[in-house]
N, C-alpha and C positions, 0 to 999 in steps of 0.2 A: 437745553437742559431738560431732562425728563423727570420731573418731580410730580408726585401725586398732588400734594397741596403744600404750600409753604406757610411759615408762621403767620398767624393772625388772619390771613385771608386764604392762603392755600397751604394747608398743613399736610406733610407727607406721612404715609404709614405703610409698613409692610409687615405681614405676620408670617411666622414660621412655627410649625408644631412637630413634636416628636411623639411617638406612640409606644408606651408600655404601661401595663396596668400597675406594676410595682417596680421599684428600683432593682434592676438586675446587677450582676457583676459588671464592672466597667468594660463596655465593648471597646474594641480597638478601631482606630481609623484605618480604612483601606487605602492602599497607595493610589493616588490620583493618576488616571491614565486618560485624561480628558482630551478629546480632539480640539477643544477650544484653545489649548496651549500650543505654542510653537514647540518644535522638537527640543527637548531638554531632558536631563536626567530626572528620574523619578525619586522622590524622597523615600528613604528606608522606613517602613512602618514600625520596625522594631526600635529604631532610634527615636521614634516619636512617642513611645510608650509612656515616658515620664510626663508628657504633656496630656495625653488622653486619660491617664489615670489620676490626674490631679484632683484634689478635693476643693471645690469652690468655697471660699470663706464668705458666706453671706452675712451682710450687716446692713446698717442704716445707709440710705442713699443721700449723698451730699447734695445732689441736684433735685431731689424730691422729698419733701418732709412727710408726706403721707405714709403712715405706718403700714399701709396695705402693701407697700413695695419693699423689697430688699435688693441690695446690690452686691456685686462681686467683681473681681478682676480675673480674667482668664489669661494665663501666661502662654504665649506661643513663640515659636522661633521667628526672629526677624527674617531669616533666610532658611527655608525648609530644607535646603541642601546642606545647611550648617547647623544641625540640631544641637550641637554643643557650643555654638557661638552665642552671639547677642540675642537677648529675648526682648519682646515688647508685650504690652498688656492690652487686652480688649475689654472695654467697659460693658458690663452686663446688668440688666435690671429684670426682676422677676415679680410677677403677681401670682401668688400661689392660689390654686383653687381650694375652696373650703369643702368641696364635695369630694373628699379623698376616696370614698368608696367607688366612685364612678370615673375616677381620673384616668384619662387616656395616656397623657404624657405631657411634654413641654411644647408650647406654641411660641416659637421664637420670631420676633418682629425685626424687620429691617426696613427703613423708609425709602429706599431707592435713591435717586439723585443722579450720579454717584455723589456722596457726601452728606446725605441726610442722617440724622441721629435715630437709630433704632431704639435707644433708651427712651428718648422723648416720645417716640411713636408708641412704644409699649405702654407707657404711662397713660397716654390718651386713649388708646384702643381698649385697654383692659377694663375701663369703667364706662365705656360707651354702651348705650342701650342696644344697638344692633349686635354687639359682640357678646351679650350676656350669656347666650347659650354656649358659646365657645369657652367663656370664663368658667362655666360650670364643669367643663370636661377637661380643660387643659390648664397647666401652669402657663401663663402668658409671659414670654421672655423676649426681651429686646437686646440687641447688641449694637455697639457702635463699631463699624468697620475700621480698619487700619487708618490712622491719621485723623479720625473723626471724633469730635466731642469729648467723651470721658475716656477714650482710648489714649494710650501714651506710647510714643510721643505723638503730639498733634502736628499735623502738617501746617507749616507757616510759609507763605510766599510773600504777601504784601501786608504792610501795616494797615490799620484802619484808615489813617490819613491818606496813604497811597491809594487805597481802593476808592475812597471818595474822589480823589483827584483824577484817577483813571476814568471814572464814570462821568465826570464833569467835562472831560475833553472829548471832542468828536473827531479825533485824528483818523479813526477808521473810515470816516466818510470821505477822506481824501484819497482818490484813486490815481493821482498823478504819480510819476516815477518817484518823486521825492517823498510823497505820502506813503507809498508802498514800501520804500526803503526804511522809513521811520517805523512802520508797523513791524517789519521784520526785526529791526534793532530792538524795539520794545519787547517783542516776543523772546528774543535771546536773553534780554535782561531779566525778564520775568522768570524764565526757566532757571537762570543762574541763582536768583534769589530763593527759589524753592529749595534748591540744593544747599545753599549756604545757610539758610535760616532754620532749617529743620534738623533735629537731632538725627544722627546716622545718615543725613544728607542723601547722596545718590543711592546708597544701599536701601534706604526706605523707599525712595522713588522707584527703584527697580523691583520692589516686592510689595507694591501697594495695589496692584490690579486685581481684577476679578479672580484670576487664577489663585491668588493667595488668600483672598477673602473666603473663597470656597474651602480651602484647606483649613482656615480658622473655624469655619462653620462646622466642619466635620469633627474637629477637636472639641468644639463646644457641645455638639451632639453627644459625644462620648463622655465628656465631663459631667453632663447633665444626667447621664445614666440611661439614655434612650438608645435602643437598638436600631430604630429606623426613624427617619425624619419625615414629618408632615409639614410641607412648606407652603406658605402663602406669600407670594411676591407681587408687589405693585411696581409698575414702570421699570426702572433699572433693576429693581428686585427680581423681575422676571429673568433678567440676564443672569443674575446670581443663581436663581433656581434652575435654569437650563444648564448652566455650567456645572452645578452640583450634580444634577442627574447624569450628566456625561461622565463625570469623574467617579461617582459612587452610585451607579444605578441600583445595586443590591441593598443600598442603605436608605432607599426612598420608600416611605409608606404612602404618601399622598402629595400631590404637587398641584397647587392652584395658583395660576398666574394671571394677573389682571393688568391690562395696559402693556401689551407685549412689545419687547424690543426684538426685532428680527435679527438673528445672529448671522444671516447671510448678507446683510447690508454693511458695506464699509463706511468709514466716517463721512465721506462726501455724500454718498448715496443716502445715508441715514438722515443727514441734515437737509438734503434736498426734499426728501419725502416728508420730513417733519415740518419744514416750512410750508409745504403745500397743505399740510393738515391745519396749520395755524390760519392760513388764508381761508380755508373752507369754514373754519369755526368763526373767523372774523365776519364772513359773509352771513353766517347764521345770527351773529350778534347784530349785524346791520338790519336784518329782517325783524328781529326782536325790537330793535330801537325805533325803526321807521314808523311803527304803528302807534308810537307814543308822542304826544304833543310836545313833550320836553326833550325829544331826541336831539342831542348835540350835533349829529351828523345829518340832520334833515329828514324829510319824509320820503325820500326816494331811495329805496333799498339798493337799487342798481348803481347808485352814485356814491355809496359810502366810502369806497376805496379812494376815489379822487378827492372827496371832501376831507377825508382823514389826512391825506397827503398834503393838501393845501393848508391844513391846520398845523401840521407838525414839521413840515420841511423848513419853515423859517427858523426853527430852533437850531439848525445846523450852524448858523452864523450868529443868531441872537437868542441865547437861552433866556428864559423868563424866570422871575423870582419864584422861589418855593420856600417860603418862610425865610430862614437864615441861609438857605442854599439856593442853587439854581437848577432848573430843569433843562437838561440837554436833550438833543434829538434822540440819542441812544437810550437815555432813560425813559423817554416818552414811548419808544418802541418796546422797551423791556416791560414797562408798567402795563402797557396795553396787552402784550403777550401773556403776562402773568394773570391778568383778569380773564383771559380766555380759557383758563384751565377749568373754570366752574361757572355755571350760569348764576350762582349765588353772588358772584363778583361783578356781573355785568352792570348792575346799577351803579356800583362804585366807578366803573370805567366811564359810563355815560356822565356821571357827575364830574369826573376828572377832566373829560374832554370839554364839558361846558365851562368848567373853571378855567381851562386853558384859553378858551375864547375870550375870557375876561382878563387875561394877562397873568394868570397865576398857575403854577405847576405843582402845588403842594400835594394834591391827591395822587397825581401820576408818579411823583417822586416816592410817595409812601408805598404805592403798589410795586414800584421797582425795588424799594428797600426790602419788601417782603420776599421778592424773588431772589435777591442777592444775599439774603440772610443777614441784613443789617438790623440790629436791635435798636430799641428806642434810645439807649444810651450812646449810640454811635459805634458800638462794637459789632464786628462781623463774626458770624459763626464759623467761617472758613469753608463753607460748602462749595464755593466756586473754585477755590484752590484744589480741593480734593477732586472736584469734577474734572478739571483739566488733567490732573495727575493720573487719574484712572483711565480717562479716555485715551490719553497719549500712549499708554502701554497696553491697551486692550485691543488694538487693531493696528495693522501695518500703517505707518504714517505716510503722508503724502508730501513729498519734497519738491515735486515739479510744480513750479509756479503757474504754468499754463493749465494744468489740471485743476489747481485751486481756483483760478479765474473762471474756468468753464463751469465749475461747480457753483461758484458764486452767481454767475449769470443765470444758471438754471434755477437757483434758489429764488432769485428776484422775478423770474418769469412765472414761477409757480406761486409766488407770494408777493404780488405787486404792492400790497399795503406796506411792505418793508422798504420799498425803493427809496434811495437817498442815503442809506447807511449800509453797514455790513454786519448785521448780527451774526455771531458765531463764526464769521470768516476768520477771526483771530485764532479760533481753535485750530484750524488747519495750519496756520503759520506757527503757532506755539508747538504743536506736535511735530512739525517738520524739523525743529531745532531742539527737541527734547533731549536731555543729556543722558538718557538710558534707553536701551532697546525695548521694543515691544515684547510682551510675554504671551500674548494671545493673538488670534487671527480670525477673520471672518470665515465662515464655513457653513455647511448644511449639517445640522445635528443628525447623528445616526446612532441610536441607542438601543441596545438589545436588553430585554428583561426589565424594562421600566414599567411600573404600574401605570395604568391609564391616567394621564393628568387631565385637569379641567382648565381650559383657557377662557377667560372672559374678555371680550373685545367690544368697545363702544363705537357705534357707527360714525359719530362725529367727534372723535377724540383728537384734539389738536396736537398733542405731543407724541402719541404713539398711534399712528393711523390704524384704522380698522383692519386693513389688509395684512398688517404685521401679525395681528392675532390669528387671522385665518391661516396664514402661512405657518406660524409656529404650531398651531393645533395639528396641521397636516404633517409637519416634520416630526413632531413628537408622538404622532398617532394617538392624539388625545381628543377629548370632547370639546366642542366649541359652544359657548353660551353667548349669544349676541344681545347687547343692550342698545336699544334705540334711544340715543340722546346725544347731547353736545357737552361733554365734559371729559376730564382726564381721570379715568378709572371710576369704579362705581361700588365695588363690594364693600360692605359695612358702612355705607353712607345713607342707609335708611330705605333703599328700594326693596320692598318686601319680596318681590319675585326673585331678584338677584341674590339677596341675603339668604333666603330660604334654600335656594339651590346650592350655594356655596357652603353653607353650614352643614347641610346634609352630606355633601361630599367629604368635607373635612372630618366629620364625626363618624359617619357610617360607610364612607366610600361609595355612596350612591351618586351616579352620574345623571344629569338631566337627559331628556329625550334628544335624539339627533335633531339638529337644526332648531334647538330651543331658542326662544327669543323672549326678552323682557322689555318693558317700556316704562 
């Protein structure tokens, strides 16, 4: 999962901005002609006029009591090819700039994921110190994509109890024929529950991918009164930004993408590359840990992978207590991976591993809870369900079991600290039996007339490897800003060099020098 940061430890955030000095007449959305989508009819822009011309009814936010924010619901078609059919609503939050005389436009946030809440991200970003200069010039706006958070209907696949039970069971570690058959049966059952428990069922699943999020984003741009979009996307949000640029290149003012998803990588290749990134960052964690007397993995940085495996592999058959719950092998791997997103969490990871040596899994379970979106009351945000639903329609699914197994072996070769389980292998299985067809496909972006974008890529980013940012900058003919560090995304996290460059780009369109680097 490609999330910038998750609740409490790793909180996601994506910003989007639109530019106009004053509210013009309502602009119309252009018909999407994006090569990200598979061949399909194009929506009629005239039929979408009633959506793009809607007036957003701003009022108090049910989810945020702060009076500095107001909220609204954006009405969009469930199926853009049926504009007179069923509609759904997109939750939107806004923080209006007080400096109306210097206002550029709207800065719309989306947190990546897929499945993160842009509403929550906007509330956090709008009042953060690094974003103060942006809040002076933009209305900061966040939206929850289809099926997420305050948008309706919300995607529902598993109950909270079912999600807890799924995490506690290490069936994915069973590579026997019987174990593999059970994984496939579980995947089919999961997909069926998504269709059965969600309003509009398969129709929503068929229209929940990036193709349709981009269409919603353009309706939002129009409803906000912005002629062109200035977009800031983190992690999966870079995929949204790239797809928007392909569909509406003439509607883009500025495009800043941090933690790039490479649109040329299919699901298997993307996961293999991502797991190698996690292994690289795990090695960096090992170096950080080894110089500390209290390092739970010992003082030999070269041995941390083996020491880690010796510590967690017994969990496959013997989970340890974690308060009133149990720590499974899969949760230990997930909690470890979650902590690799930011060096700020490395201390918690070391504490959790030391705790595991004493026979308790409480801290690692808490880290895994943050990754899965499990709140302190035991409820899940639903981020994982949306993640699978979007990924399964965003690229051609893999149905050949041999291809899946080869990809899995390559994952473990590139990330040996994972050996013993199958993180994300279920994604390939789930998508192979998904009940609706894919609506997008991997490809090389080819966009004419796009204003020069800015791509920020971190050298030791575990979730979106550095090379993906380099590739995307090349494909979009954009500028690349390199950050030398070990974390997942960096913009608006307090690095003055990166923040200064990004803010200058979003406000004034100024690009950093070629081959610019920050540390």
